C-alpha positions as CSV (number, residue, x, y, z in Angstrom):
1,M,251.8,8.6,18.7
2,I,250.6,11.6,16.6
3,S,248.3,10.8,13.7
4,S,249.1,12.1,10.2
5,R,246.1,14.4,10.5
6,R,247.3,15.9,13.7
7,A,250.8,16.2,12.3
8,L,249.4,18.2,9.4
9,Q,247.5,20.5,11.8
10,W,250.6,21.1,13.8
11,T,252.6,21.7,10.7
12,T,250.1,24.4,9.7
13,I,250.3,26.0,13.1
14,V,254.2,26.0,13.0
15,M,254.2,27.5,9.4
16,G,251.8,30.2,10.6
17,A,254.0,31.0,13.5
18,L,257.0,31.1,11.1
19,A,255.2,33.5,8.8
20,D,254.4,35.7,11.9
21,A,258.0,35.6,13.0
22,K,259.1,36.8,9.5
23,R,256.4,39.5,9.4
24,Y,257.3,40.8,12.9
25,P,261.1,40.4,13.1
26,D,261.4,42.1,16.6
27,K,258.8,39.9,18.3
28,M,259.0,36.4,19.9
29,I,256.2,34.1,18.7
30,T,254.8,31.6,21.2
31,I,252.8,28.5,20.4
32,Q,250.7,27.3,23.4
33,V,249.8,23.6,23.7
34,A,248.1,21.5,26.3
35,K,250.1,18.3,26.0
36,E,253.8,17.5,26.4
37,E,253.6,15.2,23.4
38,S,252.3,18.1,21.2
39,A,255.1,20.3,22.5
40,L,257.7,17.8,21.5
41,V,256.3,17.5,18.0
42,I,256.3,21.2,17.5
43,E,259.8,21.6,19.0
44,E,261.1,19.0,16.5
45,A,259.5,20.9,13.6
46,I,261.0,24.2,14.8
47,M,264.4,22.6,15.2
48,A,264.2,21.2,11.7
49,L,263.5,24.8,10.4
50,M,266.5,26.1,12.4
51,A,268.7,23.3,10.9
52,E,267.7,24.5,7.5
53,G,269.0,27.9,8.4
54,N,265.7,29.7,8.8
55,L,266.6,32.5,11.2
56,A,262.9,33.4,12.0
57,A,262.5,29.9,13.6
58,F,264.8,31.0,16.4
59,R,262.1,33.4,17.5
60,I,259.4,30.7,17.9
61,G,258.8,29.2,21.3
62,V,256.5,26.5,22.7
63,E,254.7,26.8,26.0
64,V,252.8,23.9,27.7
65,K,249.6,25.2,29.3
66,T,247.7,22.6,31.3
67,L,244.2,23.1,32.6
68,H,245.0,22.0,36.2
């Protein structure tokens, strides 16, 4: 389970990516994470933004990058 502190950190990262997506409308923004659990949390946040009608959220992607 993700702690509330970690959730706040991920929210900050997602909102930063959203700001970048709005600032650069012709670019895809990618958030790289190391864990599948983190990717799921971020994808849920992005989907919530999409459901709210935030078009810039459609240009945010999540990529899992493991170290092995």
